[in-house]
DRENLUM-834211 format. One line per 3 residues: number of its first residue (from 1); for each residue x, y, z of C-alpha. Coordinates in nm, 2 decimals, decimal comma, always signed. Layout:
BEGIN
NUM> X/Y/Z; ... $
END
This chain:
BEGIN
1> +7,28/+15,38/+13,51; +7,03/+15,61/+13,33; +7,22/+15,59/+12,98 $
4> +7,18/+15,16/+13,03; +6,79/+15,20/+13,20; +6,74/+15,37/+12,88 $
7> +6,86/+15,10/+12,61; +6,74/+14,85/+12,77; +6,41/+15,03/+12,82 $
10> +6,38/+15,06/+12,44; +6,48/+14,69/+12,43; +6,28/+14,61/+12,58 $
13> +5,93/+14,75/+12,47; +6,14/+14,70/+12,11; +6,14/+14,31/+12,19 $
16> +5,77/+14,27/+12,30; +5,59/+14,45/+12,06; +5,81/+14,34/+11,74 $
19> +5,98/+14,46/+11,49; +5,94/+14,85/+11,26; +5,77/+14,95/+11,65 $
22> +5,55/+15,28/+11,61; +5,51/+15,38/+11,96; +5,16/+15,44/+12,02 $
25> +5,05/+15,59/+12,36; +5,08/+15,23/+12,51; +5,40/+15,12/+12,39 $
28> +5,47/+15,49/+12,53; +5,38/+15,41/+12,89; +5,50/+15,09/+12,86 $
31> +5,89/+15,20/+12,75; +5,95/+15,50/+13,01; +5,77/+15,26/+13,31 $
34> +6,08/+15,03/+13,15; +6,32/+15,27/+13,19; +6,22/+15,48/+13,53 $
37> +6,17/+15,07/+13,65; +6,50/+14,95/+13,52; +6,63/+15,29/+13,68 $
40> +6,44/+15,21/+13,97; +6,61/+14,85/+14,03; +7,00/+14,94/+13,92 $
43> +7,01/+15,24/+14,22; +6,90/+15,01/+14,46; +7,06/+14,76/+14,34 $
46> +7,38/+14,95/+14,38; +7,30/+14,98/+14,82; +7,24/+14,65/+14,92 $
49> +7,26/+14,59/+15,35; +7,49/+14,31/+15,43; +7,30/+14,04/+15,60 $
52> +7,56/+13,79/+15,74; +7,85/+13,67/+15,45; +7,76/+13,62/+15,12 $
55> +7,39/+13,72/+15,17; +7,24/+14,03/+15,13; +6,85/+14,27/+15,13 $
58> +6,87/+14,45/+14,80; +6,51/+14,68/+14,86; +6,51/+14,55/+14,44 $
61> +6,19/+14,41/+14,53; +5,92/+14,71/+14,47; +6,04/+14,78/+14,13 $
64> +6,02/+14,39/+14,01; +5,75/+14,39/+14,15; +5,60/+14,67/+14,01 $
67> +5,76/+14,59/+13,67; +5,61/+14,24/+13,72; +5,27/+14,38/+13,74 $
70> +5,28/+14,64/+13,51; +5,48/+14,51/+13,17; +5,41/+14,26/+13,00 $
73> +5,65/+13,88/+13,03; +5,93/+14,01/+12,81; +5,92/+14,36/+12,89 $
76> +5,92/+14,30/+13,25; +6,20/+14,02/+13,23; +6,40/+14,23/+13,04 $
79> +6,35/+14,51/+13,26; +6,48/+14,32/+13,59; +6,73/+14,11/+13,37 $
82> +6,84/+14,44/+13,22; +6,86/+14,61/+13,60; +6,97/+14,33/+13,72 $
85> +7,23/+14,26/+13,42; +7,41/+14,68/+13,52; +7,42/+14,60/+13,85 $
88> +7,60/+14,26/+13,79; +7,88/+14,52/+13,61; +7,86/+14,82/+13,75 $
91> +8,01/+14,59/+14,05; +8,21/+14,40/+13,92; +8,56/+14,49/+14,04 $
94> +8,41/+14,61/+14,40; +8,25/+14,29/+14,38; +8,45/+14,03/+14,23 $
97> +8,18/+13,83/+14,04; +8,31/+13,61/+13,75; +8,10/+13,63/+13,43 $
100> +7,87/+13,30/+13,46; +7,80/+13,41/+13,82; +7,65/+13,82/+13,67 $
103> +7,44/+13,59/+13,39; +7,30/+13,40/+13,64; +7,26/+13,68/+13,90 $
106> +7,06/+13,85/+13,55; +6,96/+13,56/+13,39; +6,70/+13,38/+13,70 $
109> +6,55/+13,74/+13,79; +6,46/+13,73/+13,37; +6,31/+13,41/+13,44 $
112> +6,12/+13,50/+13,78; +5,99/+13,77/+13,67; +5,87/+13,67/+13,24 $
115> +5,72/+13,42/+13,41; +5,51/+13,66/+13,69; +5,41/+13,81/+13,44 $
118> +5,26/+13,54/+13,29; +5,16/+13,41/+13,50; +4,95/+13,82/+13,58 $
121> +4,81/+13,79/+13,29; +4,62/+13,45/+13,29; +4,51/+13,56/+13,61 $
124> +4,37/+13,84/+13,44; +4,18/+13,66/+13,22; +4,06/+13,35/+13,43 $
127> +3,92/+13,68/+13,61; +4,09/+13,61/+13,94; +4,00/+13,89/+14,21 $
130> +4,27/+14,15/+14,23; +4,41/+14,10/+14,62; +4,47/+13,72/+14,52 $
133> +4,60/+13,82/+14,24; +4,83/+14,11/+14,37; +4,94/+13,82/+14,73 $
136> +4,99/+13,56/+14,50; +5,26/+13,71/+14,26; +5,40/+13,84/+14,55 $
139> +5,39/+13,48/+14,69; +5,51/+13,35/+14,34; +5,81/+13,62/+14,30 $
142> +5,94/+13,56/+14,71; +5,90/+13,20/+14,64; +6,11/+13,18/+14,32 $
145> +6,36/+13,42/+14,43; +6,42/+13,18/+14,74; +6,45/+12,88/+14,55 $
148> +6,69/+13,02/+14,31; +6,89/+13,28/+14,50; +6,98/+12,96/+14,79 $
151> +7,15/+12,76/+14,40; +7,30/+13,05/+14,33; +7,44/+13,16/+14,68 $
154> +7,53/+12,83/+14,77; +7,84/+12,77/+14,60; +8,02/+13,06/+14,69 $
157> +7,89/+13,05/+15,08; +7,96/+12,65/+15,02; +7,66/+12,57/+15,20 $
160> +7,36/+12,34/+15,10; +7,11/+12,52/+14,82; +6,88/+12,38/+15,13 $
163> +7,10/+12,54/+15,50; +7,07/+12,86/+15,18; +6,66/+12,84/+15,15 $
166> +6,64/+12,84/+15,55; +6,85/+13,10/+15,67; +6,74/+13,36/+15,37 $
169> +6,37/+13,31/+15,50; +6,46/+13,44/+15,85; +6,64/+13,61/+15,76 $
172> +6,50/+13,85/+15,48; +6,10/+13,76/+15,51; +6,04/+14,01/+15,74 $
175> +6,27/+14,29/+15,42; +6,12/+14,13/+15,20; +5,73/+14,14/+15,32 $
178> +5,80/+14,45/+15,40; +5,90/+14,62/+15,01; +5,61/+14,34/+14,88 $
181> +5,30/+14,49/+15,13; +5,48/+14,84/+14,91; +5,47/+14,69/+14,60 $
184> +5,16/+14,59/+14,59; +5,05/+14,97/+14,75; +5,24/+15,11/+14,47 $
187> +5,07/+14,88/+14,18; +4,71/+14,98/+14,24; +4,79/+15,31/+14,26 $
190> +5,01/+15,30/+13,93; +4,70/+15,11/+13,80; +4,51/+15,46/+13,82 $
193> +4,82/+15,68/+13,78; +5,11/+15,55/+13,64; +5,30/+15,85/+13,70 $
196> +5,25/+15,79/+14,10; +5,52/+15,61/+14,19; +5,84/+15,81/+14,14 $
199> +5,61/+15,92/+14,49; +5,72/+15,61/+14,60; +6,09/+15,67/+14,60 $
202> +6,10/+15,90/+14,94; +5,93/+15,58/+15,13; +6,15/+15,32/+14,93 $
205> +6,41/+15,53/+15,08; +6,23/+15,56/+15,44; +6,24/+15,15/+15,44 $
208> +6,60/+15,12/+15,34; +6,77/+15,40/+15,63; +6,56/+15,19/+15,85 $
211> +6,68/+14,85/+15,78; +7,00/+14,98/+15,72; +6,94/+15,15/+16,06 $
214> +6,85/+14,83/+16,21; +7,13/+14,60/+16,05; +7,44/+14,92/+16,21 $
217> +7,21/+14,90/+16,59; +7,26/+14,53/+16,52; +7,62/+14,50/+16,45 $
220> +7,66/+14,76/+16,72; +7,53/+14,56/+17,00; +7,76/+14,24/+16,86 $
223> +8,11/+14,46/+16,87; +7,92/+14,62/+17,25; +7,89/+14,27/+17,37 $
226> +8,25/+14,14/+17,22; +8,38/+14,44/+17,38; +8,29/+14,32/+17,72 $
229> +8,38/+14,01/+17,67; +8,75/+14,14/+17,58; +8,77/+14,33/+17,86 $
232> +8,66/+14,05/+18,10; +8,94/+13,78/+17,95; +9,18/+14,14/+18,03 $
235> +9,08/+14,14/+18,39; +9,24/+13,82/+18,43; +9,61/+13,84/+18,35 $
238> +9,58/+13,43/+18,35; +9,27/+13,37/+18,06; +9,38/+13,77/+17,81 $
241> +9,20/+13,66/+17,52; +9,05/+13,33/+17,56; +8,75/+13,44/+17,41 $
244> +8,94/+13,44/+17,13; +9,09/+13,17/+17,16; +8,79/+12,98/+17,21 $
247> +8,63/+13,07/+16,89; +8,88/+13,00/+16,70; +8,90/+12,61/+16,80 $
250> +8,54/+12,57/+16,79; +8,54/+12,72/+16,42; +8,80/+12,43/+16,36 $
253> +8,58/+12,19/+16,49; +8,28/+12,30/+16,28; +8,46/+12,29/+16,02 $
256> +8,61/+11,96/+16,10; +8,28/+11,80/+16,16; +8,15/+11,96/+15,88 $
259> +7,89/+12,16/+16,01; +7,78/+12,47/+15,81; +7,46/+12,71/+15,84 $
262> +7,26/+12,94/+16,08; +7,45/+12,70/+16,33; +7,73/+12,80/+16,21 $
265> +7,67/+13,15/+16,26; +7,49/+13,08/+16,65; +7,80/+12,91/+16,82 $
268> +8,01/+13,12/+16,70; +7,91/+13,39/+16,83; +7,77/+13,26/+17,19 $
271> +8,14/+13,09/+17,18; +8,27/+13,47/+17,16; +8,13/+13,61/+17,45 $
274> +8,03/+13,29/+17,68; +8,26/+13,40/+17,96; +8,12/+13,81/+17,91 $
277> +7,88/+13,65/+18,32; +8,20/+13,71/+18,47; +8,23/+14,09/+18,44 $
280> +8,01/+14,02/+18,69; +8,25/+13,90/+18,91; +8,43/+14,08/+19,19 $
283> +8,83/+14,10/+19,09; +8,94/+13,96/+19,50; +8,75/+13,67/+19,38 $
286> +8,82/+13,63/+18,94; +9,15/+13,70/+19,04; +9,21/+13,52/+19,38 $
289> +9,57/+13,33/+19,38; +9,48/+13,12/+19,65; +9,16/+12,80/+19,65 $
292> +8,87/+13,02/+19,64; +8,63/+12,94/+19,93; +8,31/+12,70/+19,91 $
295> +8,08/+13,08/+19,91; +8,32/+13,25/+19,69; +8,32/+12,92/+19,43 $
298> +7,95/+12,99/+19,43; +7,99/+13,34/+19,37; +8,26/+13,20/+19,04 $
301> +8,01/+12,93/+18,89; +7,77/+13,17/+18,82; +7,89/+13,40/+18,58 $
304> +7,75/+13,13/+18,29; +7,39/+13,27/+18,46; +7,51/+13,63/+18,46 $
307> +7,63/+13,54/+18,12; +7,24/+13,40/+18,00; +7,08/+13,69/+18,19 $
310> +7,26/+13,98/+17,97; +7,23/+13,87/+17,64; +6,86/+13,78/+17,71 $
313> +6,80/+14,14/+17,71; +6,93/+14,15/+17,33; +6,67/+14,05/+17,12 $
316> +6,93/+13,94/+16,80; +7,17/+13,81/+17,05; +6,89/+13,61/+17,28 $
319> +6,93/+13,27/+17,08; +7,26/+13,18/+17,20; +7,19/+13,25/+17,57 $
322> +7,12/+12,88/+17,63; +7,46/+12,79/+17,47; +7,65/+13,12/+17,75 $
325> +7,44/+12,93/+18,03; +7,52/+12,56/+17,99; +7,97/+12,56/+17,87 $
328> +8,06/+12,49/+18,22; +7,77/+12,12/+18,22; +7,95/+11,78/+18,14 $
331> +7,83/+11,46/+17,99; +7,91/+11,32/+18,42; +7,60/+11,60/+18,53 $
334> +7,88/+11,75/+18,78; +7,87/+12,02/+18,56; +7,70/+12,35/+18,63 $
337> +7,51/+12,56/+18,67; +7,14/+12,28/+18,59; +7,34/+11,99/+18,65 $
340> +7,30/+11,89/+18,36; +7,43/+11,52/+18,20; +7,45/+11,34/+17,87 $
343> +7,23/+11,48/+17,65; +7,01/+11,72/+17,79 $
END
């Protein structure tokens, strides 16, 4: 990784400065920054945080933003593109990426960095206020990343680019926003003392651990709720594995209806835990072999509401609580708990 970073840094400066390179103080500074930022991009890229299938958050935004703000356009482009290229090559066997996937990933970041660095140069020459320039370049990079990333991911996920853009904006905006804020602070410090960039390694590690912990908590909560749903199914010998079967049937229906995007994850998650409210139903009612009394039926029919109330306690799963609450409603309005009818 370090050797590759050195080679790419040297190449970036050589291309930018032209043949017969003689490194003066400015050229040497660009070389060292290119090396450091390329290595930072690669190090961050080897530890992604997976959000959902084919979509992940990678803490490469800070070094990519710093490269765009601190280096000339060609150097910034080769630093960003070269760093991403090294990531793709080092993880090719693990991820199974094709040469075209690798070229696309590296090429789009080379393009984003060059265009953004040119915008930095033009903004500086125009005398744009520093806060406006910092925020404007971050917004430009974010938009370019979302758009080009959506077109890169869409063929792999069998979703439209527009749906992927929506998912990326919703799922990655917080992580990207935090990174751009850190990047702005890093750039401000580097303009005064370039060596201060090295001090941002620790804050980035803390940010990475925080996002990773949050994702692990989300996944752990999901597995806990699914475990509770399975426990409910096991309490009733007539419905063993019911939630899993409903989830599989829902998946097939969604596929036949050609529905894709974030709604699919929401529906399947809700299907998986739709009967979780039965955990509050006594065994004498849940497993009663004879007809339920009116009072017992009232208690049994409360399980959708109980399930929705349980999911409401978990912010990450609260979006599915309406599906859970209304999974026993009927088109003719004779369902429960709210007696909804038609498309209500």
